[in-house]
N, C-alpha and C positions, 0 to 999 in steps of 0.2 A: 380528324376524320380521314379515313382512306377513300379519298375520291376515285383512286384508281379501279376500285372494285365495281364501279357503276359506268356504263357505256353512255348513256346518255342522261344528261344533266340539265334540268330547267331552272333557271333562276327568275324570280319574280318579286315585284316590290313596287312602292311609290316611286316617280320620278325622283331622281337625285338621292336614292337610297343606297346607291353603290352597287347596282347589279354589273354593270360593264365593268367596273374595276375588279370586282370579285371574279367575274367570269374571265378575265384576262389573266388573273393569278393563278387560278385553278387550271386553266389552259396551259400555262407555263409549266406548272408542276406536273400535269398529266400527260403532256404533249396531246390532248385532245384538240380538234379545231374548234374555235370559238365564232359562233354566228350571233351577230347582234341584227336583232330583228328590223331596226332601222336602216341597215344596209341594204336589206331586202325590199323593204317598203318604200323608201325614198329613193327617187331618181336624182340625176344632178341639179342643183341649183334648188333643192328642196321641194321638187315637183312630185306629187303623189304618183304612185304606180297604180295602174288600174287593179281592182280588187281580185279579179279573177287570176291576173299574172301574177299578183303577190301571192296567192295561196298556192298555184302551180309551183312556185319557186320554193315556198315554205316546205310543201310536201317532199319535193325533191331532196332538200336538208334532212327532213325527218327521217327519210327513208335510208339514210346513210347509217353505217354501223355504229358510229360514234361521234359525240358531238356536246357541245356545252352551248345553250342558247338561253341569251338574256332578252327581255322584253315585256310589254304589257299589252300586247294587243288583244284585248278581251274576246273579239271575235274568233280567235283561233285558239284561244285558251284550252279548250277542251281537246281540240286535235292534238295539241303538243303534249297535254297530260297523257293522252292515250299512247304515246310513243316513249315517253321518258321512264327512267328507273329511279330516278330521285329528283325531287323538288326542294329547292332552297327558296323560302319565302323569307325576305329581308323585312321584318317587321320594325322600322326604325322610326322614332317619333317624327311626327308632322314638322315640327320647328326644324329639326335637323335636315329633313329632306328640301325643305323650302330654301334653308341656307345654302345647301349645296347646289340647287338649282339657279338661285341668284349669283352665286360665286361662279358659277359655270358659265352664266350669261356675260358676265364681265369678262371673264377669262378669255372667251372666244368671241369677244367683240370685234366685229369686222374682220373675223378670220374664219375659215372653214373648220369644223371639226372632223377629226379622222373617221 
């Protein structure tokens, strides 16, 4: 698939489905900026950002000309869909996602994720 013909790409799917990994790879190929919703939503030390602040930051990103966004924040899904050119839904079996989440938990144990 030629991802270069799309300006705004949205990746959604269950936790552990590979959204962030695929977003990074597409970003490397297309040279489009990759925005992980977790980096907008969470403050340092995994403190939640206030909802209105999160939504304002998200809108700033959505209004940019090109992007790849991954994440599952259902409250803002309609907004993100209204801006994107392509939606990639990763329909991965639950057992695979669960394995990935558990693996990630142990991989980053006592470490900070990027």
